[in-house]
Structures are given as C-alpha cells and as structure tokens.
C-alpha positions in Angstrom: -3.6 46.0 13.4 -2.8 42.4 14.2 0.9 41.7 14.7 2.8 39.9 12.0 3.7 36.2 12.8 7.1 36.0 14.4 9.9 34.4 12.5 12.4 31.8 13.9 14.9 34.7 14.5 12.3 36.5 16.7 11.3 33.3 18.7 12.9 32.6 22.1 15.4 29.8 22.0 13.8 28.1 25.0 10.5 27.8 23.1 12.4 26.2 20.1 14.3 23.9 22.5 11.0 22.7 24.1 9.4 22.1 20.8 12.4 20.1 19.5 12.7 18.1 22.8 9.0 17.1 22.6 9.4 15.7 19.1 12.6 13.9 20.0 11.0 12.3 23.0 7.9 11.2 21.0 10.1 9.9 18.1 12.4 8.0 20.5 9.5 6.5 22.4 7.9 5.2 19.2 11.3 3.8 17.9 12.0 2.1 21.3 8.5 0.6 21.3 8.9 -0.8 17.8 12.3 -2.2 18.7 10.9 -4.0 21.7 8.0 -5.3 19.7 10.4 -6.7 17.1 12.5 -8.4 19.8 9.3 -9.9 21.4 8.1 -11.3 18.0 11.5 -12.8 17.3 11.5 -14.4 20.8 8.1 -15.9 20.2 9.2 -17.0 16.7 6.4 -15.1 15.0 8.5 -14.6 11.8 5.5 -13.8 9.6 4.1 -11.3 12.0 7.5 -9.7 12.3 7.7 -9.3 8.5 4.2 -7.8 8.6 5.5 -5.2 11.1 8.4 -4.5 8.7 5.9 -3.9 5.9 4.0 -1.4 8.1 7.3 0.4 8.7 8.0 0.6 4.9 4.5 1.9 4.2 4.9 4.6 6.9 8.2 5.5 5.4 6.6 5.9 2.0 3.8 8.1 3.4 6.5 10.2 5.3 8.4 10.6 2.0 5.2 11.8 0.3 4.6 14.3 3.2 8.2 15.5 2.8 7.7 16.1 -0.9 4.5 18.0 -0.2 6.4 20.2 2.3 9.2 20.9 -0.2 6.6 21.7 -2.9 5.4 24.6 -0.7 8.7 26.4 -1.1 9.0 25.5 -4.8 5.4 26.4 -5.2 3.0 24.2 -7.1 0.7 27.2 -6.6 2.5 28.9 -9.5 1.2 26.3 -11.9 -1.7 28.2 -13.4 -4.9 26.8 -15.0 -7.9 28.6 -16.6 -10.7 29.7 -14.3 -13.1 27.4 -16.0 -11.0 24.4 -15.1 -10.7 25.6 -11.5 -14.5 25.7 -11.2 -15.0 22.1 -12.4 -15.2 19.0 -10.2 -15.6 21.0 -7.0 -16.5 19.0 -3.8 -19.3 21.4 -3.0 -22.0 22.7 -5.4 -22.0 26.3 -4.1 -18.2 26.5 -3.5 -17.6 29.6 -5.8 -20.6 31.4 -4.2 -19.4 30.6 -0.8 -16.0 31.9 -1.5 -17.4 35.0 -3.0 -19.7 35.7 0.0 -16.8 35.1 2.3 -14.6 37.6 0.5 -17.5 40.2 0.5 -18.1 39.6 4.2 -14.4 40.1 4.9 -14.5 43.3 2.9 -17.4 44.6 4.9 -15.8 43.7 8.2 -12.5 45.4 7.2 -14.4 48.4 5.9 -16.6 48.8 9.0 -13.7 48.9 11.5 -10.2 50.0 11.0 -8.8 47.9 13.8 -10.0 44.6 12.3 -8.2 42.9 9.4 -8.8 39.7 7.6 -6.5 36.8 8.6 -3.5 36.3 6.3 -3.8 33.5 3.7 -1.2 30.9 3.0 -0.7 32.1 -0.5 1.7 35.0 -0.9 0.9 38.0 -3.1 3.7 36.9 -5.5 1.8 33.6 -6.2 -1.5 35.5 -6.6 -0.1 38.1 -9.0 1.8 35.5 -11.0 -1.3 33.7 -12.1 -3.6 36.8 -12.1 -1.2 38.4 -14.5 -2.0 35.6 -16.9 -5.8 35.7 -16.2 -5.6 32.3 -14.5 -5.7 30.8 -11.0 -3.4 28.4 -9.2 -3.7 24.7 -9.8 -3.4 23.9 -6.0 -2.9 26.7 -3.5 -0.4 26.5 -0.7 -3.2 26.1 1.8 -4.5 23.1 -0.2 -1.0 21.5 -0.2 -0.8 22.0 3.6 -4.2 20.3 4.1 -3.2 17.4 1.8 -0.1 17.0 3.9 -2.2 16.8 7.1 -4.4 14.3 5.4 -1.5 12.0 4.5 -0.3 12.1 8.2 -3.8 11.3 9.4 -4.1 8.4 7.0 -0.8 7.0 8.3 -2.1 7.1 11.9 -5.4 5.5 11.1 -3.9 2.8 8.9 -1.5 1.7 11.7 -4.3 1.8 14.3 -6.7 -0.2 12.1 -4.0 -2.8 11.4 -3.3 -3.2 15.1 -7.1 -3.5 15.8 -7.5 -6.2 13.1 -4.6 -8.2 14.5 -5.9 -8.0 18.1 -9.4 -9.1 17.1 -7.9 -12.1 15.2 -5.7 -13.1 18.1 -8.7 -12.8 20.5 -10.8 -15.0 18.2 -8.2 -17.7 18.1 -7.9 -17.8 21.8 -11.3 -19.4 21.8 -10.0 -22.0 19.4 -7.2 -22.8 21.8 -9.7 -24.1 24.3 -11.2 -26.3 21.6 -7.8 -27.7 20.8 -7.2 -28.7 24.4 -10.5 -30.5 24.3 -9.2 -32.8 21.6 -6.8 -34.3 24.1 -9.5 -35.3 26.6 -10.8 -38.8 27.0 -14.3 -37.7 26.2 -13.3 -36.5 22.8 -11.4 -39.7 22.0 -14.4 -41.8 23.0 -16.8 -39.7 20.9 -14.5 -40.0 17.9 -13.5 -43.7 18.3 -12.2 -44.9 14.9 -14.2 -48.1 15.4 -17.5 -46.3 15.8 -19.9 -46.1 12.8 -22.5 -43.3 12.5 -24.7 -41.8 9.8 -23.3 -38.5 8.5 -26.5 -36.6 9.4 -26.3 -37.8 13.0 -22.9 -36.0 13.6 -22.8 -32.5 15.0 -21.2 -31.3 11.8 -23.9 -33.0 9.7 -26.7 -31.7 11.8 -25.4 -28.2 11.3 -24.9 -28.2 7.6 -27.0 -31.0 6.1 -30.4 -29.3 6.1 -33.1 -29.1 3.5 -31.5 -25.9 2.1 -28.2 -27.5 1.5 -29.5 -29.4 -1.5 -30.4 -26.1 -3.2 -27.5 -23.8 -4.2 -29.7 -20.7 -4.3 -30.6 -21.2 -0.6 -27.1 -21.9 0.6 -25.9 -18.3 0.1 -28.7 -16.6 2.0 -28.3 -19.0 4.9 -24.5 -18.6 5.1 -25.0 -14.8 4.9 -27.2 -14.9 8.0 -24.9 -17.3 9.9 -22.1 -14.7 9.8 -24.0 -12.8 12.6 -24.9 -15.8 14.7 -21.6 -17.8 14.7 -19.7 -18.5 11.5 -17.4 -21.2 13.0 -18.6 -23.5 15.8 -16.8 -26.2 17.7 -18.1 -28.9 15.3 -16.7 -27.0 12.3 -13.3 -26.7 14.0 -13.1 -30.4 14.9 -14.1 -31.5 11.4 -11.7 -29.2 9.7 -8.9 -30.2 12.1 -9.6 -33.9 11.3 -9.7 -33.3 7.6 -6.3 -31.5 7.7 -4.7 -34.2 9.8 -6.0 -37.0 7.6 -4.7 -35.2 4.5 -1.2 -34.3 5.8 -0.6 -36.5 8.8 -1.5 -39.8 10.3 -4.8 -40.5 11.9 -4.8 -40.0 15.7 -1.9 -37.5 15.6 -1.5 -35.0 18.4 -0.9 -32.2 16.0 -1.8 -28.8 17.4 -4.1 -27.4 14.8 -4.7 -24.1 16.7 -0.9 -23.3 16.6 -0.9 -24.0 12.8 -3.8 -21.6 12.4 -2.0 -19.0 14.4 1.0 -19.3 12.1 -1.2 -19.2 9.1 -2.9 -16.1 10.5 0.5 -14.4 10.8 1.3 -15.2 7.2 -2.0 -14.1 5.9 -1.8 -10.9 7.9 1.6 -10.2 6.4 0.0 -10.3 2.9 -3.1 -8.3 3.9 -1.3 -5.4 5.6 0.3 -2.7 3.5 -0.6 -1.0 0.3 -0.5 -2.1 -3.3 -0.5 -0.2 -6.6 -4.1 -1.1 -7.5 -5.4 0.0 -4.0 -3.7 3.4 -4.5 -5.4 3.7 -7.9 -8.8 3.1 -6.2 -8.0 5.7 -3.5 -7.2 8.3 -6.2 -10.4 7.5 -8.0 -12.2 7.8 -4.6 -10.8 11.4 -4.3 -11.6 12.2 -7.9 -15.2 11.1 -7.6 -15.6 13.1 -4.4 -16.8 16.0 -6.6 -20.3 17.2 -6.4 -22.7 15.3 -8.6 -21.3 11.8 -8.1 -22.8 11.4 -4.6 -20.1 8.9 -3.8 -20.7 9.4 0.0 -24.0 7.5 -0.5 -22.6 4.4 -2.1 -18.8 4.2 -2.0 -18.5 3.6 1.8 -20.7 0.5 1.4 -18.3 -1.2 -1.0 -16.0 -2.5 1.8 -19.0 -3.7 3.8 -20.4 -5.5 0.8 -17.0 -7.2 0.2 -16.8 -8.3 3.8 -20.3 -9.9 3.7 -19.5 -11.6 0.4 -16.2 -13.0 1.6 -17.7 -14.3 4.9 -20.6 -15.8 3.0 -18.2 -17.5 0.6 -16.2 -19.1 3.5 -19.5 -20.4 4.9 -20.5 -21.8 1.5 -17.1 -23.6 1.3 -17.6 -25.4 4.6 -21.2 -26.4 3.7 -20.0 -27.6 0.2 -17.3 -29.8 1.7 -19.9 -31.3 4.1 -22.3 -31.9 1.3 -19.7 -33.5 -0.9 -18.5 -35.9 1.9 -22.1 -36.8 2.6 -22.8 -37.6 -1.0 -19.8 -40.0 -1.2 -20.8 -42.0 1.9 -23.9 -41.9 4.2 -22.0 -43.7 6.9 -18.8 -42.5 8.5 -16.2 -44.3 10.6 -14.9 -42.3 13.5 -15.0 -38.6 12.7 -16.5 -36.7 9.8 -14.0 -36.4 7.0 -13.9 -33.4 4.6 -11.5 -32.8 1.8 -10.5 -29.1 1.4 -9.2 -28.1 -2.0 -8.6 -24.9 -4.0 -11.5 -25.5 -6.4 -14.0 -24.6 -3.8 -12.9 -20.9 -4.1 -13.4 -18.5 -6.9 -11.4 -19.5 -10.0 -9.5 -21.9 -7.7 -7.5 -19.1 -6.1 -8.0 -18.8 -2.3 -5.5 -15.8 -2.2 -8.1 -13.6 -4.0 -9.8 -13.5 -0.6 -6.7 -12.0 0.9 -6.5 -9.3 -1.8 -10.1 -8.4 -1.0 -9.4 -8.2 2.7 -6.3 -6.1 2.0 -8.5 -3.7 0.0 -11.1 -3.5 2.8 -8.4 -2.9 5.4 -6.9 0.0 3.5 -10.2 1.5 2.4 -11.7 1.5 5.9 -8.5 3.3 7.1 -8.7 5.7 4.2 -12.4 6.6 4.8 -11.9 7.0 8.5 -9.0 9.3 7.9 -10.9 11.2 5.3 -13.9 11.6 7.7 -11.7 12.8 10.5 -9.7 15.2 8.3 -12.9 16.6 6.8 -14.4 17.4 10.3 -11.1 19.0 11.4 -11.2 21.2 8.3 -14.8 22.1 8.9 -14.2 23.0 12.6 -11.2 25.1 11.7 -13.2 27.0 9.1 -16.1 27.5 11.5 -13.7 28.8 14.2 -12.0 31.1 11.6 -15.4 32.5 10.6 -16.2 33.1 14.2 -13.0 35.0 14.8 -13.6 37.1 11.7 -17.1 37.9 12.7 -16.1 38.9 16.2 
C-alpha cells in the first residue's frame, strides 16, 4: 500500500522553514526590484511609464485575489454544486472525453485487481464530495482538481502577461533608439542645407514624395495592399520621420525650431503604453468567450489564434495608409514645395476620427497573445502531468 500523504503536523519543521524562507526571498527580491524600477523611472521623469508599472501591479493584484478566491473555494467546495450528468457531458474540450475517462477507470480497476500491492493514485475530490452528488444522481459542477488547475492557469497567465508587456516595451524602446540617430542628423549642416527654406523643389523629387507618390497612390484599392507589404520591408524610413517631424513643428512650433521630436515620441510612447497595458472589461469578456468556445466542435484553435495577427496587420497597414494619404493630400494642394515637405496630420485620417481606437486594438492583442501563450503552456503542462501519471499507474 502506498503511504498516505503526510500532514503539516507530521512534516519536519526544518522542511517547512526552508519552504517559507524560499518564498520570502523570492517575494522580497521581486518587491525590491519593483521598488528600484519605480525610483529609476521617477529619476528619469518617465511619469507615464511609471503609471503603466502601477497598472501592471494592480492587474497582478486582481489576478492574485482571483487565485485566493479559488483557493478558498477548495475548502468551501464548489464541487458540491451538482448538475445533471447530461449537462456535465456537454461542451467538453475533447470529443472522446467520457470514453477516455471510462477506459482510464477500467484500466485502473484492472491494475488494482491484478496486483494487491498497487493502488490507484488518490484523487483531489474527497469521498464526501462524490457521495454528496451521487446521492442525488448528479455530478459536481467543477471538481476540486479542476479548481486547482484553473488556479494554476491564472498564475501562469499573470507571469506571461508581465513578460509580454516587458518584451513589448523593450522592443518599442529599441526601435526608437534608431530614431534618436535620425534626430541628431537634423542638427547637422548637411540636413540644414538640404532643407533650406529658400529652396524650391517639386514634391515628387523629394525623398518623401519618391517613396509615396507612385502610380498606385492614385488608386485607393492599391494603397492598402502596398502598405500591407511595406510592413515587412520597413514601415517608417528616415524620409518619413523627417517629414512627420517637420509637419509637427510647423503645426505647433516655429519653423527652424530645435525641438527634439524623438524625445516627444518617447514620451508619447510611454503614455500610449500606459493605456495599452492592463486589462479591461470587454477584454475579459472576450477571454471568457475564448474559453467557452474551446469546446469540441467549434474548432477555435484553427481560427481564433489568427485574430490578433489579423488585427496587427490591419493596424500596421492603416498607419501606412495614413502616411501615404497625408503625402497625397499635400501633393494635390501644391506641386512645388519650399524647403521641406509639409504634411498636415489630423484625426479624420483614422477610423471614425478616433486614433485611440488603435490603442484599444493593441491592448486587445497584447492581452490575447499573453492569454493564448499561457493557455498553450498550461495545456502542455497538464498533458505531461497526465502522461506521467498514466506511466506511473501502468508501471
């Protein structure tokens, strides 16, 4: 007979002390790291990025509270909520789940019957929970084992969301470092000569015009496919940066200003990242629907994971269309420019005149990618644990 699991009263105090010490050290290290990061952001005056870090902390606290509620619910068992067998057999993730369970039970019975020294591993549900619902001819709504696995999934989701947010922020910062070199180039003598205010040029002779004023720019149906392909070859080039910088300065400052446009974009990135990071109610609703439609028959694993990819491609294409549209509008107003190419950004270039809708879409993609990566990792962990458990039983 396999020995019964030891309770806390039967566990050595040194083992409990080491276990607690490890958790205290890990928690203290994370807290100290977050405290130092907060001080560093305040020192660099990255207020928006500091607020984004605060939002991440709040979301982690919410996920921790959900995990705590799930842990408490194991002792005030949800497993005693009973439902009919027909409902329990509906919307199962696997087509042959009932048969698989039945074959597993029969195989366990054969193993236990063939040898007296081998017993089936104890389940998480107690006999009291089983008999409570069996007496009514029903089954548990969610077993204790299911609650434990859901608790693990919440923890994995929290880890993946933090890592994905950090990765997104690092990629954005790395991209803007390239723009920093372009900003320094605007202070050189060569740039000032090339963009002399007394110099007249045709719009199609400028670098910005040669990039966007092609034969396809006159046909709206061709602009989208071209901008879609440009995402993979270089969505923002030096000519685009210089033109957008000049348009911003002419709209808000005086011509020839030494305004650092790259620093402005860095602050804007922090502010946008603050809005993108974190969860919202409608994103949680979508995640619940994702879990609901994970049942067999919907085949969501074939099409749902491609929704974030499609959104990213559409958003990137839209931004490219906005730049090309601004170039085309300026060219139609005047074929000859004086100094640098001048564009006029405005909200009407975006869907329904709301640029912030793009941030909501990016927020959705950020969370959904984290959710699906966590779901993928959690699923494989469960599969490996089941395979190892089957191997132990068979041996």
